[in-house]
C-alpha positions as CSV (number, residue, x, y, z in Angstrom):
1,M,52.3,16.7,-29.6
2,A,54.6,14.5,-27.5
3,T,58.4,14.2,-27.7
4,R,60.1,10.8,-27.4
5,R,63.8,10.0,-27.2
6,R,65.0,7.1,-29.4
7,G,68.6,6.2,-29.8
8,G,69.8,9.5,-28.5
9,K,67.6,11.5,-30.9
10,K,64.3,13.2,-30.3
11,T,61.3,12.1,-32.3
12,K,57.8,13.6,-32.4
13,A,54.7,11.5,-31.8
14,T,51.3,13.0,-32.4
15,V,48.3,12.2,-30.4
16,P,45.6,10.7,-32.6
17,S,42.8,13.1,-33.4
18,A,39.1,12.4,-33.5
19,P,37.9,10.8,-36.8
20,K,36.8,13.2,-39.5
21,R,33.4,11.4,-39.9
22,R,31.0,12.4,-37.3
23,V,28.5,9.8,-36.0
24,A,25.0,10.4,-34.7
25,I,22.3,8.4,-33.0
26,V,19.0,9.0,-34.7
27,G,16.7,6.3,-33.3
28,A,16.3,4.0,-30.3
29,G,14.1,1.3,-29.0
30,I,13.7,-1.1,-26.1
31,T,11.4,-3.9,-25.0
32,L,9.8,-4.5,-21.7
33,F,12.3,-5.6,-19.0
34,R,10.8,-8.5,-17.0
35,R,11.9,-11.5,-14.9
36,K,10.5,-13.9,-17.5
37,L,9.3,-12.9,-21.0
38,L,7.7,-15.4,-23.4
39,E,9.7,-14.2,-26.3
40,D,13.1,-15.8,-27.0
41,G,16.3,-13.8,-27.5
42,R,15.8,-13.6,-31.3
43,E,12.3,-12.2,-30.9
44,L,13.4,-9.7,-28.2
45,S,16.2,-8.5,-30.5
46,Y,13.8,-8.1,-33.4
47,A,11.3,-6.1,-31.4
48,A,14.0,-3.6,-30.1
49,S,15.6,-3.3,-33.5
50,K,12.3,-2.7,-35.3
51,T,11.2,-0.1,-32.8
52,A,14.6,1.7,-33.1
53,L,14.5,1.7,-36.9
54,E,10.8,2.8,-37.2
55,S,11.5,5.7,-34.8
56,C,13.7,7.3,-37.5
57,G,11.9,6.1,-40.6
58,L,14.2,3.3,-41.6
59,T,13.8,-0.4,-42.2
60,F,16.1,-3.4,-41.9
61,K,16.9,-3.1,-45.6
62,D,18.5,0.3,-45.0
63,V,21.0,-1.0,-42.5
64,D,24.6,-1.4,-43.7
65,T,26.0,-3.2,-40.6
66,V,24.7,-4.8,-37.4
67,V,26.6,-5.0,-34.1
68,M,25.2,-7.3,-31.4
69,A,26.2,-7.1,-27.7
70,S,25.3,-9.9,-25.3
71,A,26.7,-11.6,-22.2
72,P,27.6,-15.3,-21.8
73,D,26.0,-17.8,-24.1
74,A,24.9,-19.7,-21.0
75,F,22.3,-17.1,-20.2
76,D,20.2,-18.0,-23.3
77,G,21.2,-21.7,-22.9
78,V,22.5,-21.9,-26.5
79,H,25.9,-22.4,-28.0
80,M,27.3,-19.7,-30.4
81,K,24.8,-17.1,-29.2
82,G,25.9,-14.5,-31.6
83,E,24.9,-16.6,-34.6
84,Y,21.7,-17.7,-32.8
85,L,20.6,-14.1,-32.3
86,A,21.6,-12.9,-35.8
87,E,18.2,-13.6,-37.4
88,G,16.4,-11.4,-35.0
89,M,18.6,-8.4,-35.7
90,L,19.1,-8.9,-39.4
91,G,15.4,-9.1,-40.2
92,Q,15.9,-11.9,-42.8
93,A,18.4,-9.7,-44.6
94,V,22.1,-10.5,-45.3
95,K,24.3,-7.9,-43.6
96,P,27.8,-7.6,-42.2
97,Y,27.4,-8.7,-38.6
98,S,29.6,-8.9,-35.5
99,R,29.3,-9.5,-31.8
100,V,31.0,-7.8,-28.9
101,F,31.2,-9.1,-25.4
102,I,32.8,-7.7,-22.3
103,G,30.2,-8.9,-19.7
104,G,27.9,-6.2,-18.3
105,A,29.9,-3.5,-20.1
106,S,28.8,-5.0,-23.4
107,G,25.7,-2.8,-23.8
108,V,27.5,0.5,-24.0
109,F,30.4,-1.1,-25.8
110,G,28.0,-2.3,-28.5
111,A,27.3,1.4,-29.2
112,V,31.0,2.1,-29.1
113,A,31.5,-0.7,-31.7
114,G,28.7,0.8,-33.8
115,W,30.4,4.2,-33.6
116,W,33.7,2.9,-35.0
117,H,32.0,1.1,-37.9
118,V,30.5,4.4,-39.0
119,A,33.4,6.7,-38.0
120,S,35.8,4.5,-40.0
121,G,33.8,5.0,-43.2
122,L,33.0,1.3,-43.5
123,S,29.3,1.9,-42.8
124,D,26.7,4.7,-43.1
125,I,23.9,3.1,-41.1
126,C,24.7,0.7,-38.2
127,L,22.2,-1.0,-36.0
128,A,23.6,-1.6,-32.5
129,V,21.6,-4.1,-30.5
130,A,22.0,-5.6,-27.0
131,E,20.0,-8.6,-25.7
132,E,19.8,-10.7,-22.6
133,K,17.5,-13.5,-21.6
134,M,18.3,-14.6,-18.1
135,S,15.1,-16.5,-17.3
136,P,16.3,-19.9,-18.6
137,H,18.3,-20.0,-15.4
138,M,15.7,-20.5,-12.7
139,P,15.6,-19.6,-9.9
140,H,18.7,-17.5,-10.5
141,P,21.5,-17.0,-13.1
142,Q,24.2,-17.2,-10.4
143,K,25.0,-20.7,-11.5
144,A,26.0,-19.4,-14.9
145,F,28.0,-16.6,-13.3
146,W,29.9,-19.1,-11.2
147,T,31.7,-20.5,-14.3
148,I,33.5,-17.2,-14.9
149,F,35.8,-17.7,-11.8
150,H,39.2,-19.2,-11.8
151,H,38.9,-23.0,-11.5
152,S,41.8,-23.3,-8.9
153,L,42.2,-20.0,-7.2
154,E,38.6,-18.8,-6.7
155,R,36.0,-21.6,-7.2
156,P,37.2,-23.6,-4.2
157,L,36.3,-20.6,-2.0
158,G,32.6,-21.0,-2.9
159,V,32.6,-17.5,-4.4
160,N,29.8,-15.9,-6.3
161,L,29.2,-12.4,-7.6
162,L,26.9,-11.3,-4.7
163,W,29.6,-12.4,-2.3
164,I,32.3,-10.3,-4.1
165,F,30.0,-7.3,-4.4
166,A,29.4,-7.5,-0.6
167,L,33.2,-7.4,-0.1
168,E,33.5,-4.4,-2.4
169,M,30.6,-2.5,-0.8
170,N,32.1,-3.1,2.7
171,R,35.5,-1.9,1.6
172,Y,34.0,1.2,0.0
173,M,32.0,2.0,3.1
174,T,34.9,1.3,5.5
175,T,37.5,3.3,3.5
176,Y,35.4,6.5,3.3
177,G,33.2,6.1,6.4
178,I,30.0,5.9,4.3
179,K,26.7,5.1,6.1
180,K,24.5,2.3,4.8
181,E,21.5,4.6,5.2
182,D,23.0,7.0,2.7
183,I,23.7,4.2,0.1
184,A,20.1,3.1,0.5
185,L,18.9,6.4,-0.9
186,V,20.1,5.2,-4.3
187,A,17.4,2.5,-4.3
188,V,14.8,5.0,-3.1
189,K,15.7,7.5,-5.9
190,N,16.0,5.0,-8.8
191,K,12.9,2.9,-8.0
192,R,10.9,6.1,-7.7
193,N,12.3,7.4,-11.0
194,A,11.3,4.1,-12.7
195,L,7.6,4.8,-11.9
196,D,7.7,7.0,-15.0
197,H,9.3,4.3,-17.2
198,P,6.9,2.2,-19.4
199,A,9.4,-0.7,-19.5
200,A,10.2,-0.8,-15.8
201,Q,10.3,-4.1,-13.9
202,L,10.7,-3.0,-10.3
203,A,9.4,0.6,-10.0
204,A,8.3,1.4,-6.5
205,N,7.9,4.0,-3.8
206,I,10.1,2.8,-1.0
207,T,11.9,4.3,2.0
208,V,15.4,3.9,3.4
209,E,13.9,1.9,6.2
210,D,12.4,-0.5,3.6
211,V,15.9,-1.1,2.1
212,L,17.5,-1.6,5.5
213,K,14.8,-4.1,6.7
214,S,14.9,-6.1,3.5
215,E,16.5,-9.6,3.6
216,V,20.3,-9.6,4.0
217,I,21.8,-11.5,1.1
218,A,25.5,-11.1,2.0
219,W,26.3,-8.3,4.5
220,P,26.1,-5.4,3.9
221,V,24.0,-6.1,0.8
222,N,20.2,-6.3,1.4
223,R,17.8,-7.5,-1.2
224,L,16.6,-4.0,-2.1
225,D,20.3,-3.0,-2.8
226,V,20.2,-5.4,-5.8
227,S,18.9,-5.1,-9.3
228,P,16.8,-8.0,-10.6
229,P,17.6,-10.7,-13.2
230,S,15.7,-9.7,-16.3
231,D,14.9,-10.5,-19.9
232,G,15.0,-7.7,-22.4
233,A,16.6,-6.0,-25.4
234,A,17.6,-2.5,-26.6
235,A,18.9,-1.0,-29.8
236,V,20.1,2.3,-31.3
237,V,20.6,3.4,-34.9
238,M,23.9,5.1,-35.6
239,V,24.5,6.9,-38.8
240,S,27.0,9.1,-40.7
241,E,26.6,12.9,-40.7
242,K,25.3,12.8,-44.3
243,I,22.6,10.4,-43.4
244,A,21.7,12.1,-40.1
245,K,21.0,15.4,-41.9
246,K,18.6,13.6,-44.2
247,L,16.7,12.0,-41.3
248,T,16.4,14.6,-38.6
249,D,17.0,18.3,-37.7
250,T,18.1,17.3,-34.2
251,P,20.7,14.5,-34.4
252,V,22.5,13.4,-31.2
253,W,26.2,13.2,-31.8
254,V,28.8,10.8,-30.4
255,K,31.3,13.1,-28.7
256,G,33.6,10.6,-27.0
257,V,34.1,6.9,-26.3
258,G,36.3,5.0,-23.8
259,W,36.8,1.6,-22.4
260,N,39.3,-0.1,-20.1
261,L,40.0,-3.6,-18.7
262,D,41.7,-4.2,-15.4
263,T,43.1,-7.5,-14.0
264,M,40.6,-10.3,-13.8
265,Y,41.6,-11.2,-10.3
266,W,39.4,-9.2,-7.8
267,T,42.0,-9.9,-5.1
268,N,44.5,-7.7,-6.9
269,R,42.3,-4.6,-7.3
270,D,41.6,-1.7,-5.0
271,L,37.9,-2.5,-4.2
272,A,37.4,1.0,-2.7
273,Y,37.9,2.8,-6.1
274,P,37.1,1.8,-9.7
275,L,40.4,2.7,-11.4
276,Y,39.3,0.8,-14.5
277,L,36.5,3.3,-14.9
278,E,38.6,6.4,-14.3
279,K,40.9,5.3,-17.2
280,A,37.9,4.6,-19.5
281,A,36.3,7.9,-18.6
282,K,39.4,10.0,-19.1
283,Q,39.8,8.4,-22.6
284,A,36.2,9.5,-23.5
285,Y,36.6,12.9,-22.0
286,R,39.8,13.6,-24.0
287,M,38.0,12.7,-27.2
288,A,35.0,14.8,-26.3
289,G,37.2,17.8,-25.2
290,I,35.7,17.7,-21.7
291,E,38.0,19.1,-19.0
292,N,35.6,19.5,-16.1
293,P,33.0,16.6,-16.2
294,R,31.2,17.8,-13.1
295,K,30.2,21.0,-15.0
296,E,30.1,19.7,-18.5
297,I,28.1,16.5,-18.1
298,H,24.5,17.6,-17.7
299,V,22.9,14.1,-17.2
300,A,24.4,10.7,-16.6
301,E,23.1,7.1,-16.8
302,V,25.5,5.3,-14.5
303,Y,25.6,1.5,-14.2
304,D,23.8,0.6,-11.0
305,P,23.3,-3.2,-10.5
306,F,23.8,-2.5,-6.8
307,T,23.1,0.7,-4.9
308,Y,26.7,1.4,-3.9
309,K,27.8,1.0,-7.5
310,E,26.1,4.2,-8.7
311,L,28.1,6.1,-6.1
312,H,31.3,4.1,-6.8
313,H,31.0,4.7,-10.5
314,M,30.2,8.4,-10.1
315,E,33.6,8.8,-8.4
316,G,35.4,6.7,-11.1
317,L,33.7,9.0,-13.7
318,Q,35.2,12.0,-11.9
319,L,31.7,13.3,-11.2
320,A,32.5,13.3,-7.4
321,D,35.7,13.1,-5.3
322,K,36.5,9.8,-3.7
323,G,34.1,8.9,-1.0
324,Q,32.0,12.1,-1.7
325,A,29.3,10.8,-4.1
326,P,27.0,9.9,-1.2
327,K,27.1,13.6,-0.1
328,L,25.8,14.7,-3.5
329,L,23.0,12.1,-3.2
330,V,22.0,13.2,0.3
331,E,21.9,16.9,-0.9
332,G,19.6,16.0,-3.7
333,M,22.0,16.9,-6.5
334,T,21.5,13.6,-8.3
335,Q,17.7,13.7,-8.4
336,R,15.9,14.2,-11.7
337,D,15.5,17.9,-10.8
338,G,19.0,18.3,-9.3
339,D,22.2,19.9,-10.7
340,L,23.6,16.6,-11.9
341,P,20.7,14.1,-12.6
342,V,22.0,10.5,-12.3
343,N,19.8,7.7,-13.6
344,P,16.6,9.7,-14.2
345,S,15.4,6.6,-16.0
346,G,15.3,4.5,-12.8
347,G,18.5,2.7,-13.8
348,L,19.0,-1.1,-13.4
349,L,17.6,-1.0,-9.8
350,G,14.2,0.3,-11.1
351,V,13.9,-0.6,-14.8
352,G,15.6,-4.0,-14.6
353,N,18.9,-5.6,-15.4
354,P,19.1,-7.8,-18.5
355,I,22.9,-7.5,-18.4
356,A,24.0,-6.2,-21.8
357,A,20.6,-4.8,-22.7
358,A,20.8,-2.7,-19.5
359,G,23.8,-0.9,-20.8
360,M,22.3,-0.2,-24.2
361,M,19.1,1.0,-22.4
362,K,21.3,3.7,-20.8
363,V,22.5,4.7,-24.3
364,C,18.9,4.9,-25.4
365,E,18.0,7.0,-22.3
366,I,20.7,9.6,-22.9
367,Y,19.7,9.8,-26.6
368,W,16.1,10.4,-25.5
369,Q,17.1,13.0,-22.9
370,L,19.2,15.0,-25.3
371,S,16.6,14.8,-28.1
372,Q,13.9,15.9,-25.6
373,Q,12.0,12.6,-26.0
374,A,12.2,11.3,-22.5
375,G,8.6,12.2,-21.5
376,K,8.0,12.1,-17.8
377,R,11.6,11.1,-17.3
378,Q,12.9,14.3,-18.9
379,V,15.3,16.1,-16.5
380,K,14.4,19.7,-15.4
381,R,17.7,21.3,-16.3
382,P,18.8,22.1,-20.0
383,V,20.9,19.3,-21.3
384,E,23.4,19.4,-24.1
385,T,25.8,16.7,-23.0
386,G,25.1,13.3,-21.5
387,L,27.0,10.2,-20.5
388,A,26.2,6.5,-20.5
389,Q,28.4,4.0,-18.7
390,A,28.4,0.2,-18.2
391,W,30.5,-2.2,-16.2
392,G,31.1,-5.9,-16.2
393,D,33.2,-9.0,-16.7
394,L,34.8,-9.9,-13.4
395,M,34.2,-6.3,-12.0
396,Q,37.2,-5.0,-14.0
397,A,35.8,-3.8,-17.4
398,S,34.0,-0.6,-18.1
399,S,32.7,1.3,-21.2
400,V,31.8,5.0,-21.5
401,L,29.9,6.8,-24.3
402,I,29.4,10.6,-24.3
403,L,26.7,12.1,-26.4
404,G,25.9,15.7,-27.3
405,V,23.7,18.0,-29.3
């Protein structure tokens, strides 16, 4: 309870409490992640949705609401992408349908949007789907990314995302004295983890030396520091408590959600620290009642389109002090059998990076970890609480979802 002064008088303002309707994830599904799949975006969406529904014994007819998350229309090469993809996610049925889009953060935010549809009481069964088909832009989707920059202040610089990520990585390394060799361990860990993932695009056994000797794209970013462009889709089924108890004895509950948007101008942000993520994480932690995330988060799927971003995001999530995430990595704490497993799936670096679908994949992975369905990817420690996080737009948006059993 907070106290505010208005017109010389004190008034009481209450902090909003969590919704009375609990929301659970009861099913999940993903497609293969590949550089170029023959299926179009509608077919990919349908495949992930059908797999997720069948995993919990439901059909498209059972769904009340559909939420779709996807990045810019330019990726699929169509206008009004939300409407274009609808058929794949609705399965020929007529359903309430909406699209969310905050760049790369869209995948986790799609699950957040699914949560509020059910928590609000407007829906009992919501299908949250994320899709991306980046292969229409050959050889690389950077030409589509270029359109997101300010026409007068940024485009004349010849800027692209890789260029900006290199600036951010350099700033992070310089500020905290981080070695490139330590950052390279993220690629080694995640690509090796991905060897156990049936959908993985770039699983591999590599060494730190392999990363450092790979082609320099924009210093200090080497090719093996970067996740690949990918096609793919992922989906989860989110239901009310009443429905969850009918479908399963082991539902995975949504404990907390958070999101934040910083300034779109990368020149105005502290590139050494993701403040936008700290704010999103703290919102989710408050809702989940988490006071010490380093002890209370048992497994994390952190957004890792570049090696340094896993470490950067761990610090924004309060899972490590500023500049200290590399130390946890070097000590083995973030390995699948470590005290704080991070990206046991293989992450974007190993599984692939179909932008929005990559975030939803992380939601799927945390659901599978907590429901003990992760197979060879299952972490060694007991897990009751997990976190999925995604990041996007012009490096300033992030979304966080906390799940628990």
